[in-house]
Short mmCIF file of the C-alpha atoms (twelve columns), coordinates in Angstrom:
data_MODEL
# 
_entry.id   MODEL 
# 
loop_
_atom_site.group_PDB 
_atom_site.id 
_atom_site.type_symbol 
_atom_site.label_atom_id 
_atom_site.label_alt_id 
_atom_site.label_comp_id 
_atom_site.label_asym_id 
_atom_site.label_seq_id 
_atom_site.Cartn_x 
_atom_site.Cartn_y 
_atom_site.Cartn_z 
_atom_site.pdbx_PDB_model_num 
ATOM 1   C CA . UNK A 1   47.134 22.153 -12.101 1 
ATOM 2   C CA . UNK A 2   44.330 24.046 -13.801 1 
ATOM 3   C CA . UNK A 3   40.912 22.554 -14.434 1 
ATOM 4   C CA . UNK A 4   38.088 23.610 -16.733 1 
ATOM 5   C CA . UNK A 5   34.373 23.048 -16.475 1 
ATOM 6   C CA . UNK A 6   33.093 20.978 -19.396 1 
ATOM 7   C CA . UNK A 7   29.309 21.068 -19.805 1 
ATOM 8   C CA . UNK A 8   27.804 18.341 -21.987 1 
ATOM 9   C CA . UNK A 9   24.386 19.039 -23.487 1 
ATOM 10  C CA . UNK A 10  21.463 16.714 -24.141 1 
ATOM 11  C CA . UNK A 11  19.659 16.869 -27.452 1 
ATOM 12  C CA . UNK A 12  16.683 19.210 -27.547 1 
ATOM 13  C CA . UNK A 13  13.742 17.434 -25.928 1 
ATOM 14  C CA . UNK A 14  15.841 14.415 -24.925 1 
ATOM 15  C CA . UNK A 15  14.565 12.596 -21.846 1 
ATOM 16  C CA . UNK A 16  16.865 12.339 -18.834 1 
ATOM 17  C CA . UNK A 17  17.019 8.542  -19.072 1 
ATOM 18  C CA . UNK A 18  18.133 8.695  -22.714 1 
ATOM 19  C CA . UNK A 19  20.751 11.348 -21.943 1 
ATOM 20  C CA . UNK A 20  22.068 9.307  -18.998 1 
ATOM 21  C CA . UNK A 21  22.338 6.256  -21.252 1 
ATOM 22  C CA . UNK A 22  24.323 8.194  -23.874 1 
ATOM 23  C CA . UNK A 23  26.659 9.599  -21.205 1 
ATOM 24  C CA . UNK A 24  27.205 6.142  -19.703 1 
ATOM 25  C CA . UNK A 25  27.992 4.690  -23.133 1 
ATOM 26  C CA . UNK A 26  30.406 7.552  -23.865 1 
ATOM 27  C CA . UNK A 27  32.317 7.274  -20.584 1 
ATOM 28  C CA . UNK A 28  32.442 3.466  -20.803 1 
ATOM 29  C CA . UNK A 29  33.915 3.708  -24.291 1 
ATOM 30  C CA . UNK A 30  36.405 6.395  -23.243 1 
ATOM 31  C CA . UNK A 31  37.652 4.327  -20.293 1 
ATOM 32  C CA . UNK A 32  38.561 1.518  -22.697 1 
ATOM 33  C CA . UNK A 33  39.736 3.539  -25.705 1 
ATOM 34  C CA . UNK A 34  41.499 6.514  -24.067 1 
ATOM 35  C CA . UNK A 35  42.215 5.760  -20.399 1 
ATOM 36  C CA . UNK A 36  44.641 8.680  -20.031 1 
ATOM 37  C CA . UNK A 37  42.017 11.121 -21.270 1 
ATOM 38  C CA . UNK A 38  39.426 9.588  -18.964 1 
ATOM 39  C CA . UNK A 39  41.924 9.869  -16.104 1 
ATOM 40  C CA . UNK A 40  41.997 13.645 -16.607 1 
ATOM 41  C CA . UNK A 41  38.330 13.931 -15.582 1 
ATOM 42  C CA . UNK A 42  38.352 14.949 -11.932 1 
ATOM 43  C CA . UNK A 43  34.685 15.370 -10.974 1 
ATOM 44  C CA . UNK A 44  31.105 15.127 -12.192 1 
ATOM 45  C CA . UNK A 45  28.256 17.346 -11.048 1 
ATOM 46  C CA . UNK A 46  25.842 15.413 -8.845  1 
ATOM 47  C CA . UNK A 47  22.777 16.806 -10.587 1 
ATOM 48  C CA . UNK A 48  21.669 17.472 -14.107 1 
ATOM 49  C CA . UNK A 49  21.001 21.135 -14.835 1 
ATOM 50  C CA . UNK A 50  19.183 23.142 -17.469 1 
ATOM 51  C CA . UNK A 51  21.463 25.129 -19.764 1 
ATOM 52  C CA . UNK A 52  19.646 27.394 -22.217 1 
ATOM 53  C CA . UNK A 53  16.553 25.202 -21.872 1 
ATOM 54  C CA . UNK A 54  18.452 21.960 -22.508 1 
ATOM 55  C CA . UNK A 55  19.437 19.347 -19.952 1 
ATOM 56  C CA . UNK A 56  23.168 19.301 -19.207 1 
ATOM 57  C CA . UNK A 57  25.792 17.675 -17.010 1 
ATOM 58  C CA . UNK A 58  29.009 19.404 -15.912 1 
ATOM 59  C CA . UNK A 59  32.448 17.860 -15.432 1 
ATOM 60  C CA . UNK A 60  35.706 19.260 -14.088 1 
ATOM 61  C CA . UNK A 61  38.589 18.221 -16.341 1 
ATOM 62  C CA . UNK A 62  42.297 18.918 -16.541 1 
ATOM 63  C CA . UNK A 63  42.810 21.824 -18.924 1 
ATOM 64  C CA . UNK A 64  45.196 19.834 -21.112 1 
ATOM 65  C CA . UNK A 65  42.630 17.081 -21.675 1 
ATOM 66  C CA . UNK A 66  39.719 19.317 -22.636 1 
ATOM 67  C CA . UNK A 67  40.337 19.289 -26.397 1 
ATOM 68  C CA . UNK A 68  40.742 15.484 -26.666 1 
ATOM 69  C CA . UNK A 69  37.561 15.110 -24.616 1 
ATOM 70  C CA . UNK A 70  35.637 17.434 -26.901 1 
ATOM 71  C CA . UNK A 71  36.928 15.549 -29.950 1 
ATOM 72  C CA . UNK A 72  35.780 12.251 -28.418 1 
ATOM 73  C CA . UNK A 73  32.390 13.743 -27.530 1 
ATOM 74  C CA . UNK A 74  31.901 15.076 -31.034 1 
ATOM 75  C CA . UNK A 75  32.859 11.721 -32.565 1 
ATOM 76  C CA . UNK A 76  30.068 10.046 -30.607 1 
ATOM 77  C CA . UNK A 77  27.416 12.670 -31.316 1 
ATOM 78  C CA . UNK A 78  27.508 14.470 -27.976 1 
ATOM 79  C CA . UNK A 79  27.916 18.234 -27.796 1 
ATOM 80  C CA . UNK A 80  29.393 20.531 -25.190 1 
ATOM 81  C CA . UNK A 81  29.314 24.214 -24.459 1 
ATOM 82  C CA . UNK A 82  32.379 26.109 -25.686 1 
ATOM 83  C CA . UNK A 83  35.183 26.063 -23.143 1 
ATOM 84  C CA . UNK A 84  36.563 29.243 -21.634 1 
ATOM 85  C CA . UNK A 85  40.290 28.595 -21.133 1 
ATOM 86  C CA . UNK A 86  40.521 31.711 -18.965 1 
ATOM 87  C CA . UNK A 87  37.951 30.400 -16.469 1 
ATOM 88  C CA . UNK A 88  40.013 27.871 -14.552 1 
ATOM 89  C CA . UNK A 89  39.330 26.078 -11.300 1 
ATOM 90  C CA . UNK A 90  41.334 24.238 -8.704  1 
ATOM 91  C CA . UNK A 91  40.385 20.707 -7.770  1 
ATOM 92  C CA . UNK A 92  39.333 22.053 -4.378  1 
ATOM 93  C CA . UNK A 93  36.588 24.084 -6.026  1 
ATOM 94  C CA . UNK A 94  35.133 20.811 -7.336  1 
ATOM 95  C CA . UNK A 95  35.327 19.056 -3.989  1 
ATOM 96  C CA . UNK A 96  32.119 20.426 -2.498  1 
ATOM 97  C CA . UNK A 97  28.838 18.676 -1.967  1 
ATOM 98  C CA . UNK A 98  27.676 19.440 -5.527  1 
ATOM 99  C CA . UNK A 99  30.341 17.197 -7.096  1 
ATOM 100 C CA . UNK A 100 31.284 13.508 -7.241  1 
ATOM 101 C CA . UNK A 101 35.025 13.024 -7.387  1 
ATOM 102 C CA . UNK A 102 35.880 10.319 -9.924  1 
ATOM 103 C CA . UNK A 103 38.145 7.630  -8.557  1 
ATOM 104 C CA . UNK A 104 40.894 6.559  -10.959 1 
# 
């Protein structure tokens, strides 16, 4: 199975605590409203990063679930970097110490 890296961006100038709260609300909603889509999320980066000067958080998701995830993100006001469908990963590449595997 192929996986893609989905990077969700904070709003410009958004504090980490506010971004964490929005991510928590999004994932909590997705678990209840689209459990199959949530189940396609394999791992979450352990740390926030800076992407083009904006705070971000990366996730490893099944390639087939990427578009529904982006649609759900957009519907809740979150944005993500464009996906590169040619840059795929195996789940083993997201099993290192930089990632939390999400139990389903």
